N, C-alpha and C positions, 0 to 999 in steps of 0.2 A: 321489694328491692331485690335486684339480682345478686345471687351469691357469686363470689369470685374465689376460685381455687388456685392459689398462686403456686402450689406445689406440683399439681398434676396436670394443670392446664384444663381442668374440668369445665370451667366456665366457658372457655373457647369452644369446647365440644358441645356444650349445651346451647350456646349461641348459634353454632353451626346447625344443630338439629332444628332449633326454632326457625332459622332462616329457611331451611329446607321445607319445613312444614308450611310456612307462610307462602313460599314460592309455589309449592305444589297446589295449595289451596287456591292461590291466585290463578294458576294455570287451569285448574279444575273449573273455576267460575268462568274463565275465558272460553273454555270448550263449550260449556252450556250456553253462553251468550251467543256464540257463533251458530250453534244448533238452532236456537230460538230465532235468530235473525234470518236463517235460511228456510224457515217454514216448519221446523220440527217442534214448535212450542206446544201444539195440541197433543202430540204423541208423548212428549215429556210429561205434560200434565196428567195424561191418562195413566202413565206409569208411576205417578206420584213422585216424580223427580224434578218438578219445576214448581216451586212454591212462590216464585217471585212474580209470576204472571206477566213477564215482559215479553217483548217481541210482537210482531204483527200477526195476530191470530187470524185475521181475515185472509192471509196468504198461507195459512198452515196446511200441511199435508194431512190427509186422512187415508184410511185403508181403501177407499173407493177410487182414489186418484190413479191415474196412469202410472204404473211402476217405472216407466222410462223417465217421467218427470221427477219422480222421487229419486231415481238413480242420478239424474243430472244434478239435483240439489245436493245429494250426498257427495258427489265429486267436488262441487263447489265448496262444501264444508272442509273437505280434506285439503284443498288448495289453499283455503284461507288460514287453516291452522298451521301450515308450515311444513318444513322438510320431513319430519318424522312421519306425519300423517300422509304426505304424498308417497313416501316409500311404502307405508302400509297399504295404500290403495294400489300401488303397482304390484305388490306381492299378492294382494287379494285378487287382482285381475288374472292371476295364474291358478286360482282355486275355484273352478266352477262347482266343486263339491261343497263349497261354503256359501256362495251367494247365488241368487237367481240369475239367469242369463242377461236380463237388462242391466243389472249392476255390473256384471263382468264386462259386458261390451262397453259400458260407459267409462269404467275405470281404465280400460286399455287406452283411452285417449288422454290420460293424465300426462301433462307435460311438466317435467322437473326443471323449471326455469325460475330465476330470481333476479332482482335488480342487482347490477354489479356493485361491488364494494369499491370505495375510494382506493386509489393506487397506494396511498401511504399505509393503509391497513394490510394490503397484499405484500408490500415491501417488508413490513414488520413480521408478517407470518413467514415469508421466505427466509429472512435473516435469522429468525428464531429457530426455524426448523432445520436450517443447514449450518447455523453457527458462524456465519461470515457475512460481511457486507455484500449486497447484491452486485455491486460493481466489480467485486473481486471474483464473483462466481460466473458472471455472464458478460460477454462483450456488449450485447444489446439486450434490452428487455422492454417489450412493447407494453405501454401503460394501458392500452385499450384491450379488454379481454376478447379472446376468440369466442368464448362461451361462458355463461354464468348460470350455474345450477344451484340448487339449495344447499349442497354440501361443499362445493368447490368451484373455483374459477380456473379457466385455462387461458394462458397467455403465450404469445409467440415470443421466442427469444433466439439469440445466436450465441454460440460458444466462442471462446477465443480462437479455436482452430477453424472457425467459419461454418461449422455445422448448424443447420437450422433445427431447432427443437421446440417442443411444446412443454410448458411447465404447468402442472396441475397443482393448485394450491388450495388447501382446506380452509374453509371460512373460520376465522377465530371465534371461539365460544360455541361452535355448533355441537361439539361433543357433549357439553354440559346440558344444552337444550334438549338433545335427543335422549340423554340419560333420564332427565326428569319426566319426559313424555313416556318413555318406556316403563318407568316405575308406575305411572298411572295406568298404563295398559295392563301390566301384570296384575294390579289390584282389580281392575274391571274384569279381566279374564277369569280370575278366581271367583268373583261374584257371579258371573254368568254360569260357570260350571256348577256352582252350588245351588242355583235357583232355576235354571232352564234345562228341561229334560234332554232336548236334542243336542245340547252342547257336549254331551258325552261322546257323540259321534263326531262333531266338528272339532272338538279338542281346542278351544281358543287358547288355553294355557300353552299347549304345544306350539301353536301358531305364533304366539307372542315370543316364546323362547327361541323359535327358529328365526323370527324377525330380529330379536335381540342379537343373536349370533351373526346374522347377515349384516346388520348395521355396524356391529363391532368390527367385522372384517372390512367393510367399506370405509370406516373411519380410520383404519390402519392401512395406509398406502403401501406398506411393505408386503401386505397380503396380495394386493393387486400386482405389485412388482414381481412377486414370486410366480404368480399366474402367467404374467407376460413372458418371463424367462422360460417357464415350462413350455408355453406355446411355441416360442422361438426354437427351442430344442426339438420339439416334436415335428415341426415343419421345416427344419433346416435343410432337408434334402429335396423338398418339394419346389420345383421351378415355377409353379403357378400361384403359390401362396406367399404373401409377405407379411411378416410380423414386425412391428416397429422395434427398434433397438432401445434398450433401457440404459440410461446413464446412472449406474448405481452410486457413484460418488457424489451425485447431485440429487439424490433421492433419500427420503426418510419416511417417518410415520405420517407427516403432514404435508410433505412436498414430494412430487415425483417429476422427473425430467425424462422425456423420451423423444425419440426421433419424430420429426414432423413429416407426415405423409404428403408428398407433392403429387397431385393428381386430381381426380374428380370423384364425386360421390357416385355410388352405384346407381342411385335413384335417377341420375341424370341421363343414364343410357336409355335410348328409345326401346320400347318393348317390341316383341315379335320380330326381332332382327337376328341375324346370325351371331352378332356380338352378344346380344342379350341371352340367347340360348347357350352360348359358350359359358357365360358367367353363371347362369342357372345350373349348368352341369357341374361347375366348380364348387358351387355352394353345396350341392348334393354330395359330391365326392369328399369335400373337407368335413362335412357334418358326419358322414359315415365314419371317417377315420377318427374324428374326435370321440364319438360315442363308443365305437366297437373296437378300436385299436388302442387309443390312448387312455380312455376312461376319464378324460378331462375335456369338457366342451364349453363353448361360449354360451352364456345364459341369456344374452340379449342381442341377438343378431338382427336388429332392426336396420332399415336402410341408412340411418345416420351413422351407424357403426361399421359400414361396409364401404370401402373405397376401391377405385381402380387406379393403380399407380401409373406413372408415365411410361414404364416398360410393360404395361398391360398385364399386371398381376392383380389378383384379388387380395386386398389388405383388410385385416380386422383391427379394430381399435377398441378401447374401453373394456378392460378385463376385470372390472370390479365385481361383476356378477358371473360366476362360473359354477358349473356343476361337476360332480365327480361320481363315477359309477365303478363299483368293484366288479370282480369277476362274476359274483353271484347275480348282481343286478343285470349285467350284460347277458348272462345266460337266460334270465327271465325274459328279457326283451326278445332275444332270438327265438325262444320257445313260443312266445306270444305271437310273433310275426308268422312263424311256421304254422301255428294252429289257426290263425285267421285265414291265411292263404288256403290251407287245406280244408277249412270249414269244420274243424274239430271243435264242437261246442264244449265237450268235456274238457279238452285241453285248455280252451280259452278261460273257462270258469275256474279251473284248477290253478292256472297261472295267475289270474287276477286275485285269487285268494292268497297266493304266496307273495304277491307284490304288495298286498295290504295286510290288514289285521282285523279279523272278524271280532265283533264285540259281543257275540252271542251265537246261538244256533243259526246256521244258514240253511234255508230250504233249497238244497242244491238243484232239484228238478225244476223248481220255479225260476231259480236264478239262471240256469242254463237256457230255459225257454226265452227269458227276457234277452239274454245275450244273443241268442239266435235271431230274435226279432230285430235287434239293433243292427246286426251284421247284414241281415236281409235288406233292410231299408237303406243302408249306407254303402255297402260294398257290392251289391248286385246291380251295379250300374256302370256306365262308362267311367273308367278310372280317371279320366281327365276332369270329370265333374264331381268327384268325391269331395264332400265338405269335411275335411279332416277335423276342423274345430268342432263342428257339431257331432261328429262321430266320437271324439274323445269325451266331450261333455256328456253324451248319452251313456257311454260306458261308465263314467264316474258316477253319474246320477243313478244308474242301475245298481252299482256297488253300494252306494249310499242307502238306497231303499232296503237293501238286504243287510244293513248294518255292518258293512265292511269299510273300515277306515283306510283310505288310500295312504300308503307310506309317503312321507314328505320328500323322500329322495327324488321322486318322479315329478314333483311340482315344477322345478326349474326346467326339466327336460320337456315337459308338456308345453310350457311357455315358449321355449326355444324352437320346438318343432312347429308350433302354430305360426310363430313369427317368420321362420324360414319359409314355410309354405306360402305365406302371403307374398314374400319377396319373389319367390320362384314363379308364382302365378302371374305376378305383374310383368315379370321379364318375359316369360314364355308360356302363355296360357294354353297353347296348343302342344306343349311338350308331351311326348309319348312316355308316360310314366313307366309303363311296363318295360319298354325297351331300355330305359335308363336304369331301372331298378334290377334288371336281371343279373348283371355281373355282380352286384353287391349281394343279392340273394344267394348266388352260388358261393361267394366268399364266406358268407355267414354259415351256410350249411356245411361247406367243406371244413371250416374251422371247428364248428360245433361237433361234427361227426367224423372228424379225421381219425385215422388209425391211432395216431399218437395220443389224442385226447381220450379215445375209448379205452386204450390200454392203461392210461393214467387213472381213469375213473375205475376201471376194473381192479387195478392194484389198490386203490384207496378202499374200494368195497371189500376186497379180500383181507386187507389189514384190519378193517373194522370187524369183519366176521371172525377172523382169527382171535382178536381180542375178546370178543363175546364168547367164543367157544372155550377159551382158556379160563374165563372168569366163572362161567356157569357151574362147573363141577364144584369149585370151592364154595360158591354161594349155596348150592344144594346141600353140600356137606354141613355147612353151618346151620341150615334150617333143620336138618335131621338131628343134630346135636342139641339144638334148642328144644326140639320136641321131646327127646329122651330125658333132658334135664328138667322138663316142665317149665321152662322159662319163655316159651314161645307165646307171644301175645299178638292178637289181631285187633286193630283199631278200626271201628266202623263209625263214620260220621254221618249225622243227619242234621241238616241245618235247622229243621223245625225243633228237634229235641235240644239242640244247642241253644236255641232262643228261649226254651221253656223256662230256664232259671231266671233269665233276665226279665221275661214276661211276668213271672210270679212276683219278683221283687218290685216291678213297676206297679202291679195291681195292689200289692200290699201298701206301697207308698201312697198311692191314690186314696185307698181306703183310710189310711191314717190322716191324710190331709182333709178328707171329708169329715172325719170325726172331730178333728181339731177345729175346722171351720164351724161345725155345729156347736161345739163347746163355746167358742167365742161368741157366737150369736146368742146363746142362752145366757152367757155371762154378762152381756152388755146391759140388759135392763136390771139385772141383779146388782151390778156395781153402781148403777145410777141411784138405786135406793139407799145404798150405804157408802156412797163415794167418799173416800177419805181425803183426796187431794183435789183442789180446785185451782186452775190457772187464772190469774187475774180476777179471781172471785166469781168467774162466770163459766169457765170451760172445765168440765169434769175430765180429769186426766185419764184415769183407768178406764172409764166408760168409752172415751174417744179412742184410746189405744185398742180396746177390744173390738170396737166397730170397724176401725181401719184394718186391723188384723184379719177380721172375718172377711172383709171385702178383698184384701190382698190374697189370702189363702184360697178363697173360693174362685176368684178370677184366674189365679195361676193354675189351679187344678183343672178348671174348664178349658183353658187354653192348651194345657199339656195334653188333655184328653183329645181335643179337637185336632191338634197337630200330630200327636204321638200315637193315635189309635192305629194308624197304618204306617207310622214313621213319617218323616219329613217328605212331603210330596213336592217334586219340582214342577214348575210351570211348563206347560207344553205350548210351543209357539207354532207348531206345524199348521193348525187351522188358519192362523193369520197369514202364513206364507202361501198356503193354497189359495186363499182369497185374493192375495196380491197377484198370483200367477193367473187367476181367472180373468183379471182385468186387462191382460195383455191384448 
């Protein structure tokens, strides 16, 4: 019978916890059912994670299958599991350091679309979010959605003053669904980090935390609204860029009202025309300003988010995914570009190290040689034919092989750059990249090595040097006083010596367990001869306890020795991934 705590509300809390556990377990079973139904039953069984034996095993995937087919089914799994997993796939499509190329290519085709909700649900969401009847807020509100995605729907509306607007409305209950899915992802990420060796490099826990932060921002429309306001401020003096106006009094955490862009999608412009080349140049110019002047850039500039207004301006929409770069990250990018153009392998390797985080010793000579090979294969050709996507993936793959974890700040930038490149190539495949890039390269160099910047850096260096010179005499004086007083102590650490005490304790415990197991084995027949207690007149109590005790202690000792002889060993999955790659 369930206990009820009428004073503290404890039973409500316990019921809530039980409901959460039941819901998460149901979702967990649903995930595995979808995996089985899409051909992953055999893999789950081999991993010991599918005890139900359901699913069509005749259609199961194995390691000898074409990885492109496996990637297609994986995409289908994500689409079937719903909005959280679709977002996971979209974010993983920006991480070629995490997944093989066939998976990255397949996940880039994920479409975030869902069946539209009934208008009454949208009406309720708008009125709850804005705190007033919809008729009081808008003069007209179209019941048919302009677009319906997994997290929100967009509807056309008209304000009392006649302005045409688009209202973005969050789907009711989507936050709770995503929260439950993210909890499961956190648990699974920790499991992978503890059991799979390569996960130290891929850091699934960090990926899930970044995903958690990103989805939390997307679920709070005030974040997107602040991004929109920031973009409008940054481009307010640019006559060629248009950012839609935000109506702040009709916006909140779950509802956002913004200006409707009247015009056509950029994708409707015919390629290889003067108009197409004009807008390709505008994309390059605006991207440069976002990254190197404002430090705030659009994270998903795909053709659906780019419009041409009626007065021939380039308009950006959908600011839910944006990236930010500080001065340090901008300096790293400038230094990397300069090093690539100059062919400075030392500079490229050094900057890549600074942009990431090495997880151990990096063999710099070998790393530099690999970077030189990548640059030779991708940049020593006609610039109009450079495959930027492949170049970026090769660089990240090289860093991964040398155990350099790429910093997550650059993931969105990589995705945005590759997406922009695809749009530009479609508009103007014959665009002279060198001619277009020259003015921006001069700006970068003049800003990075301007006299004001060099003076500022020199002043910062002088300040640091002055602080160091002021502190050294005092520190040396303190050391001399400690020597005279006999209180100076030097600590030297050796990991093997530090582990010696724990090793001796472990060995002593194992010896004790062995002696105890032997004693129980010897005691078993002795107790049988003089057994004082019998259960049901047939089962010798002390003899049975000794026998079971001997089995338990002996088995535990052997398992501890097998696992603990060299410490817990994580599983390595690199051989499996290499086998998959060979099937391409």
